[in-house]
C-alpha positions, 0 to 999 in steps of 0.5 A: 835131661838137659835139652836146650831151652830153645828146643823145648820152646820149639817143641811146645810151639810145634805141638801147639800148631799141630793141635790148633793150627797156629803158633802160640804167639800170645799164649805162653809167656816164654820169658816167665817159663823155666825148664820145668814149666816147658816140660809141663806144657809139653806133657799137657799138649801131648795129652791133648794130642793123644785125646784128639787122635783117639777122637779122630780114630773113633770118628773115622771108624764110625764113618767106615761102617 
């Protein structure tokens, strides 16, 4: 898959913002990251978002009953 680097950076930035509420301005060294690093960051953020979603659903469900 040959996705432009700028799109991968944007995806990492968007996912980070969804998770933490702010852009990752000083979290990642964009110039140091190759495409594999960006894919890995996306993979890790995806895991974190899934866990956050599961926890939110569980908490919501507990509060309903």
